[in-house]
CHARMM internal coordinates of N, CA and C (Angstrom, degrees):
IC EDIT
DIST 1 N 1 CA 1.3967
DIST 1 CA 1 C 1.5824
ANGL 1 N 1 CA 1 C 106.96
DIST 1 C 2 N 1.3067
ANGL 1 CA 1 C 2 N 110.49
DIHE 1 N 1 CA 1 C 2 N 132.30
DIST 2 N 2 CA 1.5824
ANGL 1 C 2 N 2 CA 116.33
DIHE 1 CA 1 C 2 N 2 CA 176.64
DIST 2 CA 2 C 1.5119
ANGL 2 N 2 CA 2 C 108.53
DIHE 1 C 2 N 2 CA 2 C -121.61
DIST 2 C 3 N 1.2521
ANGL 2 CA 2 C 3 N 114.42
DIHE 2 N 2 CA 2 C 3 N 129.44
DIST 3 N 3 CA 1.5146
ANGL 2 C 3 N 3 CA 121.69
DIHE 2 CA 2 C 3 N 3 CA 175.54
DIST 3 CA 3 C 1.5472
ANGL 3 N 3 CA 3 C 104.78
DIHE 2 C 3 N 3 CA 3 C -112.76
DIST 3 C 4 N 1.2502
ANGL 3 CA 3 C 4 N 114.64
DIHE 3 N 3 CA 3 C 4 N 122.44
DIST 4 N 4 CA 1.4451
ANGL 3 C 4 N 4 CA 121.39
DIHE 3 CA 3 C 4 N 4 CA 179.03
DIST 4 CA 4 C 1.5915
ANGL 4 N 4 CA 4 C 107.18
DIHE 3 C 4 N 4 CA 4 C -128.67
DIST 4 C 5 N 1.2680
ANGL 4 CA 4 C 5 N 115.31
DIHE 4 N 4 CA 4 C 5 N 135.13
DIST 5 N 5 CA 1.4646
ANGL 4 C 5 N 5 CA 123.28
DIHE 4 CA 4 C 5 N 5 CA -178.68
DIST 5 CA 5 C 1.5875
ANGL 5 N 5 CA 5 C 109.04
DIHE 4 C 5 N 5 CA 5 C -108.69
DIST 5 C 6 N 1.3200
ANGL 5 CA 5 C 6 N 113.79
DIHE 5 N 5 CA 5 C 6 N 122.76
DIST 6 N 6 CA 1.4565
ANGL 5 C 6 N 6 CA 117.47
DIHE 5 CA 5 C 6 N 6 CA -177.87
DIST 6 CA 6 C 1.5664
ANGL 6 N 6 CA 6 C 109.19
DIHE 5 C 6 N 6 CA 6 C -129.78
DIST 6 C 7 N 1.2714
ANGL 6 CA 6 C 7 N 120.04
DIHE 6 N 6 CA 6 C 7 N 124.70
DIST 7 N 7 CA 1.4369
ANGL 6 C 7 N 7 CA 122.88
DIHE 6 CA 6 C 7 N 7 CA 176.39
DIST 7 CA 7 C 1.5459
ANGL 7 N 7 CA 7 C 112.33
DIHE 6 C 7 N 7 CA 7 C -93.25
DIST 7 C 8 N 1.3365
ANGL 7 CA 7 C 8 N 117.38
DIHE 7 N 7 CA 7 C 8 N 128.98
DIST 8 N 8 CA 1.4207
ANGL 7 C 8 N 8 CA 122.96
DIHE 7 CA 7 C 8 N 8 CA -178.25
DIST 8 CA 8 C 1.4905
ANGL 8 N 8 CA 8 C 107.46
DIHE 7 C 8 N 8 CA 8 C -122.09
DIST 8 C 9 N 1.3670
ANGL 8 CA 8 C 9 N 114.99
DIHE 8 N 8 CA 8 C 9 N 90.74
DIST 9 N 9 CA 1.4960
ANGL 8 C 9 N 9 CA 116.30
DIHE 8 CA 8 C 9 N 9 CA -174.25
DIST 9 CA 9 C 1.6011
ANGL 9 N 9 CA 9 C 109.34
DIHE 8 C 9 N 9 CA 9 C -69.80
DIST 9 C 10 N 1.2370
ANGL 9 CA 9 C 10 N 115.43
DIHE 9 N 9 CA 9 C 10 N 141.16
DIST 10 N 10 CA 1.5019
ANGL 9 C 10 N 10 CA 125.37
DIHE 9 CA 9 C 10 N 10 CA 178.01
DIST 10 CA 10 C 1.4865
ANGL 10 N 10 CA 10 C 113.36
DIHE 9 C 10 N 10 CA 10 C -149.63
DIST 10 C 11 N 1.2967
ANGL 10 CA 10 C 11 N 116.70
DIHE 10 N 10 CA 10 C 11 N 146.32
DIST 11 N 11 CA 1.4215
ANGL 10 C 11 N 11 CA 124.00
DIHE 10 CA 10 C 11 N 11 CA 176.59
DIST 11 CA 11 C 1.5460
ANGL 11 N 11 CA 11 C 114.40
DIHE 10 C 11 N 11 CA 11 C -74.49
DIST 11 C 12 N 1.4232
ANGL 11 CA 11 C 12 N 113.57
DIHE 11 N 11 CA 11 C 12 N -8.88
DIST 12 N 12 CA 1.4792
ANGL 11 C 12 N 12 CA 120.17
DIHE 11 CA 11 C 12 N 12 CA -176.13
DIST 12 CA 12 C 1.5116
ANGL 12 N 12 CA 12 C 110.68
DIHE 11 C 12 N 12 CA 12 C -82.64
DIST 12 C 13 N 1.3591
ANGL 12 CA 12 C 13 N 121.43
DIHE 12 N 12 CA 12 C 13 N -14.41
DIST 13 N 13 CA 1.4302
ANGL 12 C 13 N 13 CA 124.54
DIHE 12 CA 12 C 13 N 13 CA -177.38
DIST 13 CA 13 C 1.5356
ANGL 13 N 13 CA 13 C 106.83
DIHE 12 C 13 N 13 CA 13 C -109.60
DIST 13 C 14 N 1.3093
ANGL 13 CA 13 C 14 N 120.84
DIHE 13 N 13 CA 13 C 14 N 127.05
DIST 14 N 14 CA 1.4851
ANGL 13 C 14 N 14 CA 120.35
DIHE 13 CA 13 C 14 N 14 CA 176.83
DIST 14 CA 14 C 1.4562
ANGL 14 N 14 CA 14 C 110.50
DIHE 13 C 14 N 14 CA 14 C -57.08
DIST 14 C 15 N 1.3690
ANGL 14 CA 14 C 15 N 116.63
DIHE 14 N 14 CA 14 C 15 N 142.19
DIST 15 N 15 CA 1.4509
ANGL 14 C 15 N 15 CA 122.83
DIHE 14 CA 14 C 15 N 15 CA 173.57
DIST 15 CA 15 C 1.4696
ANGL 15 N 15 CA 15 C 111.70
DIHE 14 C 15 N 15 CA 15 C -57.42
DIST 15 C 16 N 1.3390
ANGL 15 CA 15 C 16 N 117.45
DIHE 15 N 15 CA 15 C 16 N 147.05
DIST 16 N 16 CA 1.4784
ANGL 15 C 16 N 16 CA 122.26
DIHE 15 CA 15 C 16 N 16 CA 177.01
DIST 16 CA 16 C 1.5558
ANGL 16 N 16 CA 16 C 114.83
DIHE 15 C 16 N 16 CA 16 C 80.38
DIST 16 C 17 N 1.3257
ANGL 16 CA 16 C 17 N 117.49
DIHE 16 N 16 CA 16 C 17 N -0.44
DIST 17 N 17 CA 1.4925
ANGL 16 C 17 N 17 CA 121.58
DIHE 16 CA 16 C 17 N 17 CA 178.32
DIST 17 CA 17 C 1.5276
ANGL 17 N 17 CA 17 C 109.15
DIHE 16 C 17 N 17 CA 17 C -135.64
DIST 17 C 18 N 1.3223
ANGL 17 CA 17 C 18 N 118.72
DIHE 17 N 17 CA 17 C 18 N 75.26
DIST 18 N 18 CA 1.4502
ANGL 17 C 18 N 18 CA 121.79
DIHE 17 CA 17 C 18 N 18 CA 178.97
DIST 18 CA 18 C 1.4753
ANGL 18 N 18 CA 18 C 110.74
DIHE 17 C 18 N 18 CA 18 C -64.25
DIST 18 C 19 N 1.2804
ANGL 18 CA 18 C 19 N 117.56
DIHE 18 N 18 CA 18 C 19 N 155.94
DIST 19 N 19 CA 1.4466
ANGL 18 C 19 N 19 CA 122.21
DIHE 18 CA 18 C 19 N 19 CA 172.11
DIST 19 CA 19 C 1.4729
ANGL 19 N 19 CA 19 C 106.69
DIHE 18 C 19 N 19 CA 19 C -108.84
DIST 19 C 20 N 1.3722
ANGL 19 CA 19 C 20 N 114.66
DIHE 19 N 19 CA 19 C 20 N 124.48
DIST 20 N 20 CA 1.4107
ANGL 19 C 20 N 20 CA 117.87
DIHE 19 CA 19 C 20 N 20 CA -176.59
DIST 20 CA 20 C 1.5843
ANGL 20 N 20 CA 20 C 108.21
DIHE 19 C 20 N 20 CA 20 C -100.54
DIST 20 C 21 N 1.3079
ANGL 20 CA 20 C 21 N 115.24
DIHE 20 N 20 CA 20 C 21 N 128.29
DIST 21 N 21 CA 1.4711
ANGL 20 C 21 N 21 CA 119.88
DIHE 20 CA 20 C 21 N 21 CA -178.15
DIST 21 CA 21 C 1.5655
ANGL 21 N 21 CA 21 C 107.96
DIHE 20 C 21 N 21 CA 21 C -123.62
DIST 21 C 22 N 1.3068
ANGL 21 CA 21 C 22 N 117.02
DIHE 21 N 21 CA 21 C 22 N 129.89
DIST 22 N 22 CA 1.4422
ANGL 21 C 22 N 22 CA 123.29
DIHE 21 CA 21 C 22 N 22 CA 175.33
DIST 22 CA 22 C 1.5652
ANGL 22 N 22 CA 22 C 106.40
DIHE 21 C 22 N 22 CA 22 C -100.76
DIST 22 C 23 N 1.2609
ANGL 22 CA 22 C 23 N 115.18
DIHE 22 N 22 CA 22 C 23 N 122.32
DIST 23 N 23 CA 1.4575
ANGL 22 C 23 N 23 CA 122.17
DIHE 22 CA 22 C 23 N 23 CA 175.78
DIST 23 CA 23 C 1.5088
ANGL 23 N 23 CA 23 C 111.12
DIHE 22 C 23 N 23 CA 23 C -106.99
DIST 23 C 24 N 1.3574
ANGL 23 CA 23 C 24 N 116.61
DIHE 23 N 23 CA 23 C 24 N 121.72
DIST 24 N 24 CA 1.5163
ANGL 23 C 24 N 24 CA 120.69
DIHE 23 CA 23 C 24 N 24 CA -178.42
DIST 24 CA 24 C 1.4898
ANGL 24 N 24 CA 24 C 103.48
DIHE 23 C 24 N 24 CA 24 C -117.63
DIST 24 C 25 N 1.3818
ANGL 24 CA 24 C 25 N 113.34
DIHE 24 N 24 CA 24 C 25 N 136.66
DIST 25 N 25 CA 1.3744
ANGL 24 C 25 N 25 CA 122.34
DIHE 24 CA 24 C 25 N 25 CA 178.01
DIST 25 CA 25 C 1.4545
ANGL 25 N 25 CA 25 C 115.88
DIHE 24 C 25 N 25 CA 25 C -155.66
DIST 25 C 26 N 1.3131
ANGL 25 CA 25 C 26 N 117.07
DIHE 25 N 25 CA 25 C 26 N 153.97
DIST 26 N 26 CA 1.5232
ANGL 25 C 26 N 26 CA 120.53
DIHE 25 CA 25 C 26 N 26 CA 172.82
DIST 26 CA 26 C 1.4730
ANGL 26 N 26 CA 26 C 114.41
DIHE 25 C 26 N 26 CA 26 C 62.79
DIST 26 C 27 N 1.3332
ANGL 26 CA 26 C 27 N 120.29
DIHE 26 N 26 CA 26 C 27 N 45.28
DIST 27 N 27 CA 1.4500
ANGL 26 C 27 N 27 CA 124.07
DIHE 26 CA 26 C 27 N 27 CA 176.67
DIST 27 CA 27 C 1.5546
ANGL 27 N 27 CA 27 C 112.40
DIHE 26 C 27 N 27 CA 27 C -65.81
DIST 27 C 28 N 1.3958
ANGL 27 CA 27 C 28 N 115.12
DIHE 27 N 27 CA 27 C 28 N -39.80
DIST 28 N 28 CA 1.3658
ANGL 27 C 28 N 28 CA 118.65
DIHE 27 CA 27 C 28 N 28 CA -179.99
DIST 28 CA 28 C 1.5283
ANGL 28 N 28 CA 28 C 117.00
DIHE 27 C 28 N 28 CA 28 C 50.20
DIST 28 C 29 N 1.3192
ANGL 28 CA 28 C 29 N 117.33
DIHE 28 N 28 CA 28 C 29 N 43.23
DIST 29 N 29 CA 1.4153
ANGL 28 C 29 N 29 CA 127.13
DIHE 28 CA 28 C 29 N 29 CA -175.28
DIST 29 CA 29 C 1.5567
ANGL 29 N 29 CA 29 C 109.55
DIHE 28 C 29 N 29 CA 29 C -52.62
DIST 29 C 30 N 1.3470
ANGL 29 CA 29 C 30 N 115.14
DIHE 29 N 29 CA 29 C 30 N 143.22
DIST 30 N 30 CA 1.4593
ANGL 29 C 30 N 30 CA 122.77
DIHE 29 CA 29 C 30 N 30 CA 172.48
DIST 30 CA 30 C 1.4801
ANGL 30 N 30 CA 30 C 106.64
DIHE 29 C 30 N 30 CA 30 C -116.61
DIST 30 C 31 N 1.4046
ANGL 30 CA 30 C 31 N 114.40
DIHE 30 N 30 CA 30 C 31 N -176.93
DIST 31 N 31 CA 1.3462
ANGL 30 C 31 N 31 CA 120.56
DIHE 30 CA 30 C 31 N 31 CA 177.83
DIST 31 CA 31 C 1.5668
ANGL 31 N 31 CA 31 C 118.98
DIHE 30 C 31 N 31 CA 31 C -61.30
DIST 31 C 32 N 1.3705
ANGL 31 CA 31 C 32 N 114.28
DIHE 31 N 31 CA 31 C 32 N -24.89
DIST 32 N 32 CA 1.3742
ANGL 31 C 32 N 32 CA 119.34
DIHE 31 CA 31 C 32 N 32 CA 178.23
DIST 32 CA 32 C 1.5611
ANGL 32 N 32 CA 32 C 110.27
DIHE 31 C 32 N 32 CA 32 C -113.40
DIST 32 C 33 N 1.3310
ANGL 32 CA 32 C 33 N 121.05
DIHE 32 N 32 CA 32 C 33 N 136.73
DIST 33 N 33 CA 1.4704
ANGL 32 C 33 N 33 CA 119.66
DIHE 32 CA 32 C 33 N 33 CA 179.21
DIST 33 CA 33 C 1.5338
ANGL 33 N 33 CA 33 C 110.97
DIHE 32 C 33 N 33 CA 33 C -61.90
DIST 33 C 34 N 1.3716
ANGL 33 CA 33 C 34 N 112.44
DIHE 33 N 33 CA 33 C 34 N 147.04
DIST 34 N 34 CA 1.4226
ANGL 33 C 34 N 34 CA 117.55
DIHE 33 CA 33 C 34 N 34 CA 172.04
DIST 34 CA 34 C 1.5167
ANGL 34 N 34 CA 34 C 108.84
DIHE 33 C 34 N 34 CA 34 C -119.49
DIST 34 C 35 N 1.2583
ANGL 34 CA 34 C 35 N 118.74
DIHE 34 N 34 CA 34 C 35 N -87.75
DIST 35 N 35 CA 1.4453
ANGL 34 C 35 N 35 CA 119.21
DIHE 34 CA 34 C 35 N 35 CA 177.82
DIST 35 CA 35 C 1.5118
ANGL 35 N 35 CA 35 C 114.81
DIHE 34 C 35 N 35 CA 35 C -107.20
DIST 35 C 36 N 1.3860
ANGL 35 CA 35 C 36 N 117.50
DIHE 35 N 35 CA 35 C 36 N 6.82
DIST 36 N 36 CA 1.3540
ANGL 35 C 36 N 36 CA 122.08
DIHE 35 CA 35 C 36 N 36 CA -174.86
DIST 36 CA 36 C 1.5644
ANGL 36 N 36 CA 36 C 115.52
DIHE 35 C 36 N 36 CA 36 C -64.62
DIST 36 C 37 N 1.3180
ANGL 36 CA 36 C 37 N 115.70
DIHE 36 N 36 CA 36 C 37 N -30.09
DIST 37 N 37 CA 1.4037
ANGL 36 C 37 N 37 CA 119.44
DIHE 36 CA 36 C 37 N 37 CA 177.07
DIST 37 CA 37 C 1.4561
ANGL 37 N 37 CA 37 C 115.52
DIHE 36 C 37 N 37 CA 37 C -68.16
DIST 37 C 38 N 1.3306
ANGL 37 CA 37 C 38 N 120.88
DIHE 37 N 37 CA 37 C 38 N -19.13
DIST 38 N 38 CA 1.4419
ANGL 37 C 38 N 38 CA 125.82
DIHE 37 CA 37 C 38 N 38 CA 178.40
DIST 38 CA 38 C 1.5416
ANGL 38 N 38 CA 38 C 112.79
DIHE 37 C 38 N 38 CA 38 C -80.63
DIST 38 C 39 N 1.4003
ANGL 38 CA 38 C 39 N 114.98
DIHE 38 N 38 CA 38 C 39 N -19.66
DIST 39 N 39 CA 1.4023
ANGL 38 C 39 N 39 CA 120.23
DIHE 38 CA 38 C 39 N 39 CA -175.07
DIST 39 CA 39 C 1.4973
ANGL 39 N 39 CA 39 C 118.61
DIHE 38 C 39 N 39 CA 39 C -57.61
DIST 39 C 40 N 1.4120
ANGL 39 CA 39 C 40 N 121.53
DIHE 39 N 39 CA 39 C 40 N -45.60
DIST 40 N 40 CA 1.4524
ANGL 39 C 40 N 40 CA 120.39
DIHE 39 CA 39 C 40 N 40 CA -179.22
DIST 40 CA 40 C 1.5263
ANGL 40 N 40 CA 40 C 111.24
DIHE 39 C 40 N 40 CA 40 C -57.96
DIST 40 C 41 N 1.3212
ANGL 40 CA 40 C 41 N 120.28
DIHE 40 N 40 CA 40 C 41 N -45.89
DIST 41 N 41 CA 1.4910
ANGL 40 C 41 N 41 CA 119.73
DIHE 40 CA 40 C 41 N 41 CA 174.49
DIST 41 CA 41 C 1.4130
ANGL 41 N 41 CA 41 C 118.72
DIHE 40 C 41 N 41 CA 41 C -59.71
DIST 41 C 42 N 1.3156
ANGL 41 CA 41 C 42 N 118.12
DIHE 41 N 41 CA 41 C 42 N -42.79
DIST 42 N 42 CA 1.4687
ANGL 41 C 42 N 42 CA 126.94
DIHE 41 CA 41 C 42 N 42 CA 178.15
DIST 42 CA 42 C 1.5467
ANGL 42 N 42 CA 42 C 109.65
DIHE 41 C 42 N 42 CA 42 C -61.13
DIST 42 C 43 N 1.3633
ANGL 42 CA 42 C 43 N 115.20
DIHE 42 N 42 CA 42 C 43 N -47.69
DIST 43 N 43 CA 1.4513
ANGL 42 C 43 N 43 CA 121.22
DIHE 42 CA 42 C 43 N 43 CA -179.44
DIST 43 CA 43 C 1.5473
ANGL 43 N 43 CA 43 C 109.21
DIHE 42 C 43 N 43 CA 43 C -66.19
DIST 43 C 44 N 1.3088
ANGL 43 CA 43 C 44 N 119.05
DIHE 43 N 43 CA 43 C 44 N -42.71
DIST 44 N 44 CA 1.5093
ANGL 43 C 44 N 44 CA 121.83
DIHE 43 CA 43 C 44 N 44 CA -176.98
DIST 44 CA 44 C 1.5427
ANGL 44 N 44 CA 44 C 107.53
DIHE 43 C 44 N 44 CA 44 C -63.18
DIST 44 C 45 N 1.3687
ANGL 44 CA 44 C 45 N 117.25
DIHE 44 N 44 CA 44 C 45 N -39.75
DIST 45 N 45 CA 1.4907
ANGL 44 C 45 N 45 CA 121.48
DIHE 44 CA 44 C 45 N 45 CA -173.44
DIST 45 CA 45 C 1.6091
ANGL 45 N 45 CA 45 C 106.99
DIHE 44 C 45 N 45 CA 45 C -66.76
DIST 45 C 46 N 1.2566
ANGL 45 CA 45 C 46 N 118.58
DIHE 45 N 45 CA 45 C 46 N -20.25
DIST 46 N 46 CA 1.4962
ANGL 45 C 46 N 46 CA 117.89
DIHE 45 CA 45 C 46 N 46 CA 175.72
DIST 46 CA 46 C 1.4740
ANGL 46 N 46 CA 46 C 115.29
DIHE 45 C 46 N 46 CA 46 C -84.01
DIST 46 C 47 N 1.3151
ANGL 46 CA 46 C 47 N 115.15
DIHE 46 N 46 CA 46 C 47 N -12.00
DIST 47 N 47 CA 1.5137
ANGL 46 C 47 N 47 CA 121.88
DIHE 46 CA 46 C 47 N 47 CA 176.07
DIST 47 CA 47 C 1.5586
ANGL 47 N 47 CA 47 C 111.96
DIHE 46 C 47 N 47 CA 47 C 56.28
DIST 47 C 48 N 1.3162
ANGL 47 CA 47 C 48 N 115.93
DIHE 47 N 47 CA 47 C 48 N 53.10
DIST 48 N 48 CA 1.5162
ANGL 47 C 48 N 48 CA 117.39
DIHE 47 CA 47 C 48 N 48 CA -174.07
DIST 48 CA 48 C 1.5117
ANGL 48 N 48 CA 48 C 112.00
DIHE 47 C 48 N 48 CA 48 C -72.94
DIST 48 C 49 N 1.3302
ANGL 48 CA 48 C 49 N 114.28
DIHE 48 N 48 CA 48 C 49 N 152.06
DIST 49 N 49 CA 1.4384
ANGL 48 C 49 N 49 CA 127.57
DIHE 48 CA 48 C 49 N 49 CA 169.88
DIST 49 CA 49 C 1.5658
ANGL 49 N 49 CA 49 C 108.42
DIHE 48 C 49 N 49 CA 49 C -83.07
DIST 49 C 50 N 1.3573
ANGL 49 CA 49 C 50 N 114.21
DIHE 49 N 49 CA 49 C 50 N -31.44
DIST 50 N 50 CA 1.3860
ANGL 49 C 50 N 50 CA 116.08
DIHE 49 CA 49 C 50 N 50 CA -178.60
DIST 50 CA 50 C 1.6248
ANGL 50 N 50 CA 50 C 107.79
DIHE 49 C 50 N 50 CA 50 C -150.55
DIST 50 C 51 N 1.3126
ANGL 50 CA 50 C 51 N 114.19
DIHE 50 N 50 CA 50 C 51 N 150.95
DIST 51 N 51 CA 1.5365
ANGL 50 C 51 N 51 CA 120.15
DIHE 50 CA 50 C 51 N 51 CA 179.79
DIST 51 CA 51 C 1.5290
ANGL 51 N 51 CA 51 C 102.21
DIHE 50 C 51 N 51 CA 51 C -124.93
DIST 51 C 52 N 1.3260
ANGL 51 CA 51 C 52 N 109.34
DIHE 51 N 51 CA 51 C 52 N 129.83
DIST 52 N 52 CA 1.4667
ANGL 51 C 52 N 52 CA 118.90
DIHE 51 CA 51 C 52 N 52 CA 177.69
DIST 52 CA 52 C 1.5147
ANGL 52 N 52 CA 52 C 111.22
DIHE 51 C 52 N 52 CA 52 C -119.64
DIST 52 C 53 N 1.3035
ANGL 52 CA 52 C 53 N 119.05
DIHE 52 N 52 CA 52 C 53 N 125.16
DIST 53 N 53 CA 1.4640
ANGL 52 C 53 N 53 CA 122.48
DIHE 52 CA 52 C 53 N 53 CA 178.72
DIST 53 CA 53 C 1.5228
ANGL 53 N 53 CA 53 C 106.70
DIHE 52 C 53 N 53 CA 53 C -113.67
DIST 53 C 54 N 1.3313
ANGL 53 CA 53 C 54 N 117.60
DIHE 53 N 53 CA 53 C 54 N 124.54
DIST 54 N 54 CA 1.4344
ANGL 53 C 54 N 54 CA 121.09
DIHE 53 CA 53 C 54 N 54 CA -177.07
DIST 54 CA 54 C 1.5189
ANGL 54 N 54 CA 54 C 120.93
DIHE 53 C 54 N 54 CA 54 C -116.86
DIST 54 C 55 N 1.3043
ANGL 54 CA 54 C 55 N 110.60
DIHE 54 N 54 CA 54 C 55 N 21.03
DIST 55 N 55 CA 1.4948
ANGL 54 C 55 N 55 CA 112.40
DIHE 54 CA 54 C 55 N 55 CA 165.76
DIST 55 CA 55 C 1.4334
ANGL 55 N 55 CA 55 C 116.48
DIHE 54 C 55 N 55 CA 55 C 116.03
DIST 55 C 56 N 1.4024
ANGL 55 CA 55 C 56 N 114.14
DIHE 55 N 55 CA 55 C 56 N -174.15
DIST 56 N 56 CA 1.4619
ANGL 55 C 56 N 56 CA 125.48
DIHE 55 CA 55 C 56 N 56 CA -170.94
DIST 56 CA 56 C 1.5065
ANGL 56 N 56 CA 56 C 106.85
DIHE 55 C 56 N 56 CA 56 C 54.65
DIST 56 C 57 N 1.2789
ANGL 56 CA 56 C 57 N 120.51
DIHE 56 N 56 CA 56 C 57 N 61.35
DIST 57 N 57 CA 1.4461
ANGL 56 C 57 N 57 CA 124.54
DIHE 56 CA 56 C 57 N 57 CA 178.69
DIST 57 CA 57 C 1.5029
ANGL 57 N 57 CA 57 C 115.78
DIHE 56 C 57 N 57 CA 57 C -73.47
DIST 57 C 58 N 1.3251
ANGL 57 CA 57 C 58 N 118.37
DIHE 57 N 57 CA 57 C 58 N -41.09
DIST 58 N 58 CA 1.4541
ANGL 57 C 58 N 58 CA 120.85
DIHE 57 CA 57 C 58 N 58 CA -176.44
DIST 58 CA 58 C 1.5043
ANGL 58 N 58 CA 58 C 110.19
DIHE 57 C 58 N 58 CA 58 C -149.08
DIST 58 C 59 N 1.3206
ANGL 58 CA 58 C 59 N 114.00
DIHE 58 N 58 CA 58 C 59 N 158.16
DIST 59 N 59 CA 1.4622
ANGL 58 C 59 N 59 CA 121.77
DIHE 58 CA 58 C 59 N 59 CA -178.19
DIST 59 CA 59 C 1.5351
ANGL 59 N 59 CA 59 C 110.07
DIHE 58 C 59 N 59 CA 59 C -92.17
DIST 59 C 60 N 1.3584
ANGL 59 CA 59 C 60 N 116.95
DIHE 59 N 59 CA 59 C 60 N -33.27
DIST 60 N 60 CA 1.4654
ANGL 59 C 60 N 60 CA 119.83
DIHE 59 CA 59 C 60 N 60 CA -178.90
DIST 60 CA 60 C 1.5546
ANGL 60 N 60 CA 60 C 107.49
DIHE 59 C 60 N 60 CA 60 C -145.28
DIST 60 C 61 N 1.2817
ANGL 60 CA 60 C 61 N 116.32
DIHE 60 N 60 CA 60 C 61 N 167.02
DIST 61 N 61 CA 1.4969
ANGL 60 C 61 N 61 CA 116.74
DIHE 60 CA 60 C 61 N 61 CA 179.51
DIST 61 CA 61 C 1.5022
ANGL 61 N 61 CA 61 C 112.80
DIHE 60 C 61 N 61 CA 61 C -60.21
DIST 61 C 62 N 1.3451
ANGL 61 CA 61 C 62 N 118.85
DIHE 61 N 61 CA 61 C 62 N -18.52
DIST 62 N 62 CA 1.4734
ANGL 61 C 62 N 62 CA 118.78
DIHE 61 CA 61 C 62 N 62 CA 176.55
DIST 62 CA 62 C 1.4548
ANGL 62 N 62 CA 62 C 113.60
DIHE 61 C 62 N 62 CA 62 C -66.97
DIST 62 C 63 N 1.3083
ANGL 62 CA 62 C 63 N 118.58
DIHE 62 N 62 CA 62 C 63 N -18.96
DIST 63 N 63 CA 1.4352
ANGL 62 C 63 N 63 CA 125.92
DIHE 62 CA 62 C 63 N 63 CA -177.57
DIST 63 CA 63 C 1.6105
ANGL 63 N 63 CA 63 C 112.08
DIHE 62 C 63 N 63 CA 63 C -83.53
DIST 63 C 64 N 1.3241
ANGL 63 CA 63 C 64 N 119.08
DIHE 63 N 63 CA 63 C 64 N -6.15
DIST 64 N 64 CA 1.4061
ANGL 63 C 64 N 64 CA 121.28
DIHE 63 CA 63 C 64 N 64 CA -178.48
DIST 64 CA 64 C 1.4921
ANGL 64 N 64 CA 64 C 113.39
DIHE 63 C 64 N 64 CA 64 C -60.70
DIST 64 C 65 N 1.3876
ANGL 64 CA 64 C 65 N 118.29
DIHE 64 N 64 CA 64 C 65 N -51.17
DIST 65 N 65 CA 1.4744
ANGL 64 C 65 N 65 CA 118.32
DIHE 64 CA 64 C 65 N 65 CA 178.23
DIST 65 CA 65 C 1.5017
ANGL 65 N 65 CA 65 C 114.49
DIHE 64 C 65 N 65 CA 65 C -59.77
DIST 65 C 66 N 1.3532
ANGL 65 CA 65 C 66 N 118.22
DIHE 65 N 65 CA 65 C 66 N -34.88
DIST 66 N 66 CA 1.4039
ANGL 65 C 66 N 66 CA 118.64
DIHE 65 CA 65 C 66 N 66 CA 176.70
DIST 66 CA 66 C 1.5150
ANGL 66 N 66 CA 66 C 113.53
DIHE 65 C 66 N 66 CA 66 C -67.39
DIST 66 C 67 N 1.3163
ANGL 66 CA 66 C 67 N 113.47
DIHE 66 N 66 CA 66 C 67 N -40.48
DIST 67 N 67 CA 1.4571
ANGL 66 C 67 N 67 CA 120.01
DIHE 66 CA 66 C 67 N 67 CA 179.72
DIST 67 CA 67 C 1.5674
ANGL 67 N 67 CA 67 C 109.39
DIHE 66 C 67 N 67 CA 67 C -62.22
DIST 67 C 68 N 1.2887
ANGL 67 CA 67 C 68 N 115.17
DIHE 67 N 67 CA 67 C 68 N -44.90
DIST 68 N 68 CA 1.4995
ANGL 67 C 68 N 68 CA 122.27
DIHE 67 CA 67 C 68 N 68 CA -178.26
DIST 68 CA 68 C 1.5328
ANGL 68 N 68 CA 68 C 109.49
DIHE 67 C 68 N 68 CA 68 C -60.55
DIST 68 C 69 N 1.2840
ANGL 68 CA 68 C 69 N 116.44
DIHE 68 N 68 CA 68 C 69 N -49.62
DIST 69 N 69 CA 1.5080
ANGL 68 C 69 N 69 CA 120.05
DIHE 68 CA 68 C 69 N 69 CA 179.04
DIST 69 CA 69 C 1.4910
ANGL 69 N 69 CA 69 C 110.51
DIHE 68 C 69 N 69 CA 69 C -58.23
END
COOR INIT
IC SEED 1 N 1 CA 1 C
IC BUILD
């Protein structure tokens, strides 16, 4: 798991109220869990306003239950 913080300044968001976005990608779940169970706590610790998932959820159909969990 890699957590990277990036600030993207814009005049469209009022100063003093940043919007926190968590972007999740490339889980590539397998039939057995690896680091997936740590994700909910890691994400919650970031206190996001939005969560975006952009794909590569699983490698095989056996990864579906792990991804759903």
